[in-house]
Backbone and ligand atoms as CSV (ligand in chain L), in Angstrom:
chain,resi,resn,atom,element,x,y,z
A,1,UNK,N,N,9.963,-10.504,15.858
A,1,UNK,CA,C,9.874,-9.612,14.719
A,1,UNK,C,C,8.728,-8.641,14.955
A,2,UNK,N,N,8.990,-7.345,14.737
A,2,UNK,CA,C,7.934,-6.359,14.946
A,2,UNK,C,C,7.014,-6.308,13.732
A,3,UNK,N,N,5.786,-5.927,13.988
A,3,UNK,CA,C,4.781,-5.853,12.943
A,3,UNK,C,C,4.729,-4.447,12.376
A,4,UNK,N,N,4.687,-4.313,11.066
A,4,UNK,CA,C,4.501,-3.026,10.403
A,4,UNK,C,C,3.041,-2.952,9.984
A,5,UNK,N,N,2.380,-1.858,10.349
A,5,UNK,CA,C,0.978,-1.671,9.985
A,5,UNK,C,C,0.871,-0.423,9.124
A,6,UNK,N,N,0.236,-0.556,7.969
A,6,UNK,CA,C,-0.027,0.572,7.077
A,6,UNK,C,C,-1.522,0.818,7.099
A,7,UNK,N,N,-1.927,1.985,7.604
A,7,UNK,CA,C,-3.341,2.325,7.711
A,7,UNK,C,C,-3.699,3.375,6.674
A,8,UNK,N,N,-4.758,3.109,5.926
A,8,UNK,CA,C,-5.266,4.075,4.951
A,8,UNK,C,C,-6.217,5.010,5.699
A,9,UNK,N,N,-5.793,6.256,5.887
A,9,UNK,CA,C,-6.618,7.214,6.621
A,9,UNK,C,C,-7.674,7.793,5.694
A,10,UNK,N,N,-8.919,7.844,6.143
A,10,UNK,CA,C,-9.974,8.432,5.326
A,10,UNK,C,C,-9.612,9.864,4.957
A,11,UNK,N,N,-9.645,10.158,3.663
A,11,UNK,CA,C,-9.346,11.507,3.143
A,11,UNK,C,C,-7.986,12.014,3.590
A,12,UNK,N,N,-7.049,11.093,3.793
A,12,UNK,CA,C,-5.735,11.490,4.282
A,12,UNK,C,C,-4.654,10.523,3.846
A,13,UNK,N,N,-3.527,10.568,4.535
A,13,UNK,CA,C,-2.340,9.821,4.122
A,13,UNK,C,C,-2.377,8.339,4.500
A,14,UNK,N,N,-1.312,7.665,4.122
A,14,UNK,CA,C,-1.049,6.319,4.622
A,14,UNK,C,C,-0.238,6.477,5.890
A,15,UNK,N,N,-0.699,5.908,6.978
A,15,UNK,CA,C,0.047,5.948,8.234
A,15,UNK,C,C,0.838,4.645,8.347
A,16,UNK,N,N,2.158,4.775,8.477
A,16,UNK,CA,C,3.033,3.613,8.590
A,16,UNK,C,C,3.525,3.546,10.027
A,17,UNK,N,N,3.186,2.445,10.702
A,17,UNK,CA,C,3.611,2.260,12.097
A,17,UNK,C,C,4.516,1.045,12.173
A,18,UNK,N,N,5.644,1.242,12.831
A,18,UNK,CA,C,6.573,0.136,13.014
A,18,UNK,C,C,7.831,0.346,12.203
A,19,UNK,N,N,8.810,-0.472,12.411
A,19,UNK,CA,C,10.079,-0.343,11.704
A,19,UNK,C,C,9.923,-0.664,10.228
A,20,UNK,N,N,10.219,0.315,9.387
A,20,UNK,CA,C,10.090,0.124,7.939
A,20,UNK,C,C,11.083,1.040,7.241
A,21,UNK,N,N,11.307,0.777,5.971
A,21,UNK,CA,C,12.154,1.625,5.134
A,21,UNK,C,C,11.279,2.207,4.030
A,22,UNK,N,N,11.355,3.536,3.843
A,22,UNK,CA,C,10.721,4.197,2.703
A,22,UNK,C,C,11.841,4.479,1.705
A,23,UNK,N,N,11.666,4.006,0.470
A,23,UNK,CA,C,12.703,4.167,-0.549
A,23,UNK,C,C,12.116,4.893,-1.747
A,24,UNK,N,N,12.828,5.943,-2.240
A,24,UNK,CA,C,12.330,6.674,-3.409
A,24,UNK,C,C,12.817,6.020,-4.702
A,25,UNK,N,N,12.482,6.621,-5.839
A,25,UNK,CA,C,12.798,6.055,-7.144
A,25,UNK,C,C,14.276,6.017,-7.466
A,26,UNK,N,N,15.096,6.744,-6.682
A,26,UNK,CA,C,16.548,6.720,-6.879
A,26,UNK,C,C,17.248,5.845,-5.853
A,27,UNK,N,N,16.461,5.190,-5.028
A,27,UNK,CA,C,17.034,4.305,-4.025
A,27,UNK,C,C,17.389,4.992,-2.718
A,28,UNK,N,N,17.092,6.301,-2.609
A,28,UNK,CA,C,17.338,6.999,-1.354
A,28,UNK,C,C,16.358,6.484,-0.311
A,29,UNK,N,N,16.878,6.218,0.882
A,29,UNK,CA,C,16.066,5.569,1.904
A,29,UNK,C,C,15.888,6.418,3.147
A,30,UNK,N,N,14.708,6.260,3.771
A,30,UNK,CA,C,14.426,6.854,5.065
A,30,UNK,C,C,13.978,5.717,5.976
A,31,UNK,N,N,14.513,5.694,7.162
A,31,UNK,CA,C,14.114,4.674,8.123
A,31,UNK,C,C,12.954,5.185,8.964
A,32,UNK,N,N,11.904,4.406,9.020
A,32,UNK,CA,C,10.747,4.725,9.864
A,32,UNK,C,C,10.879,3.912,11.139
A,33,UNK,N,N,11.164,4.584,12.254
A,33,UNK,CA,C,11.334,3.867,13.515
A,33,UNK,C,C,10.016,3.748,14.272
A,34,UNK,N,N,9.208,4.774,14.235
A,34,UNK,CA,C,7.938,4.769,14.977
A,34,UNK,C,C,6.770,4.880,14.007
A,35,UNK,N,N,6.409,6.104,13.664
A,35,UNK,CA,C,5.253,6.345,12.800
A,35,UNK,C,C,5.588,7.441,11.799
A,36,UNK,N,N,5.139,7.265,10.567
A,36,UNK,CA,C,5.245,8.330,9.578
A,36,UNK,C,C,3.997,8.309,8.707
A,37,UNK,N,N,3.786,9.383,7.977
A,37,UNK,CA,C,2.602,9.511,7.126
A,37,UNK,C,C,3.056,9.766,5.698
A,38,UNK,N,N,2.554,8.953,4.773
A,38,UNK,CA,C,2.900,9.073,3.357
A,38,UNK,C,C,1.727,9.676,2.595
A,39,UNK,N,N,2.031,10.662,1.769
A,39,UNK,CA,C,1.002,11.380,1.016
A,39,UNK,C,C,0.284,10.461,0.033
A,40,UNK,N,N,-1.038,10.555,0.013
A,40,UNK,CA,C,-1.852,9.866,-0.991
A,40,UNK,C,C,-2.491,10.844,-1.955
A,41,UNK,N,N,-2.613,12.106,-1.565
A,41,UNK,CA,C,-3.371,13.058,-2.384
A,41,UNK,C,C,-2.539,13.646,-3.520
A,42,UNK,N,N,-1.222,13.559,-3.426
A,42,UNK,CA,C,-0.356,14.091,-4.474
A,42,UNK,C,C,-0.065,15.577,-4.359
A,43,UNK,N,N,-0.538,16.239,-3.315
A,43,UNK,CA,C,-0.394,17.686,-3.189
A,43,UNK,C,C,0.688,18.111,-2.192
A,44,UNK,N,N,1.269,17.195,-1.460
A,44,UNK,CA,C,2.269,17.543,-0.449
A,44,UNK,C,C,3.511,18.180,-1.067
A,45,UNK,N,N,4.045,19.185,-0.402
A,45,UNK,CA,C,5.317,19.799,-0.816
A,45,UNK,C,C,6.497,18.991,-0.280
A,46,UNK,N,N,6.228,17.982,0.533
A,46,UNK,CA,C,7.286,17.167,1.129
A,46,UNK,C,C,7.157,15.709,0.731
A,47,UNK,N,N,6.669,15.448,-0.488
A,47,UNK,CA,C,6.517,14.063,-0.951
A,47,UNK,C,C,7.820,13.290,-0.798
A,48,UNK,N,N,7.767,12.066,-0.419
A,48,UNK,CA,C,6.571,11.241,-0.339
A,48,UNK,C,C,5.817,11.376,0.974
A,49,UNK,N,N,6.220,12.313,1.818
A,49,UNK,CA,C,5.584,12.432,3.121
A,49,UNK,C,C,4.415,13.424,3.084
A,50,UNK,N,N,3.459,13.215,3.942
A,50,UNK,CA,C,2.292,14.091,4.065
A,50,UNK,C,C,2.687,15.362,4.819
A,51,UNK,N,N,2.220,16.509,4.324
A,51,UNK,CA,C,2.421,17.767,5.043
A,51,UNK,C,C,1.084,18.409,5.422
A,52,UNK,N,N,0.025,17.619,5.389
A,52,UNK,CA,C,-1.342,18.029,5.775
A,52,UNK,C,C,-2.035,18.909,4.735
A,53,UNK,N,N,-1.444,19.082,3.566
A,53,UNK,CA,C,-2.108,19.848,2.508
A,53,UNK,C,C,-3.450,19.226,2.136
A,54,UNK,N,N,-3.589,17.922,2.299
A,54,UNK,CA,C,-4.841,17.237,1.937
A,54,UNK,C,C,-6.048,17.843,2.641
A,55,UNK,N,N,-5.833,18.429,3.792
A,55,UNK,CA,C,-6.953,18.976,4.577
A,55,UNK,C,C,-7.636,20.150,3.897
A,56,UNK,N,N,-6.915,20.878,3.073
A,56,UNK,CA,C,-7.490,22.078,2.474
A,56,UNK,C,C,-7.668,22.030,0.970
A,57,UNK,N,N,-7.379,20.891,0.344
A,57,UNK,CA,C,-7.426,20.868,-1.127
A,57,UNK,C,C,-8.669,20.185,-1.677
A,58,UNK,N,N,-9.568,19.730,-0.817
A,58,UNK,CA,C,-10.806,19.138,-1.286
A,58,UNK,C,C,-10.685,17.703,-1.771
A,59,UNK,N,N,-9.533,17.113,-1.561
A,59,UNK,CA,C,-9.319,15.736,-2.006
A,59,UNK,C,C,-10.053,14.776,-1.070
A,60,UNK,N,N,-10.710,13.776,-1.655
A,60,UNK,CA,C,-11.435,12.792,-0.843
A,60,UNK,C,C,-11.132,11.382,-1.324
A,61,UNK,N,N,-10.897,10.487,-0.408
A,61,UNK,CA,C,-10.700,9.078,-0.721
A,61,UNK,C,C,-10.807,8.296,0.576
A,62,UNK,N,N,-11.693,7.331,0.595
A,62,UNK,CA,C,-11.873,6.495,1.783
A,62,UNK,C,C,-12.099,5.044,1.359
A,63,UNK,N,N,-11.066,4.433,0.760
A,63,UNK,CA,C,-11.243,3.064,0.284
A,63,UNK,C,C,-11.331,2.062,1.439
A,64,UNK,N,N,-12.011,0.962,1.162
A,64,UNK,CA,C,-12.141,-0.104,2.152
A,64,UNK,C,C,-11.593,-1.409,1.579
A,65,UNK,N,N,-10.988,-2.195,2.423
A,65,UNK,CA,C,-10.512,-3.510,2.008
A,65,UNK,C,C,-11.729,-4.412,1.816
A,66,UNK,N,N,-11.836,-5.009,0.660
A,66,UNK,CA,C,-13.000,-5.864,0.347
A,66,UNK,C,C,-12.669,-7.294,0.660
L,1,FES,S1,S,-2.153,13.037,1.997
L,1,FES,FE1,FE,-1.535,14.650,3.269
L,1,FES,S2,S,-0.632,16.075,1.942
L,1,FES,FE2,FE,-1.220,14.441,0.652
């Protein structure tokens, strides 16, 4: 079984590595075969995916697992 890793990028998206399914609120699904980035800042025009808008909007977040 392959491992799925979700990395919280400082001041950026969630990086999803490994085989996973992203499902929206209507049940529409996208298969993640390698790596994808999910928006955390809420500003992406391609939600739920990151389009790098976070880099220019001044949004900051760098949470750590306690
Ligand atoms: S985290 Fe990249 S556009 Fe939102």
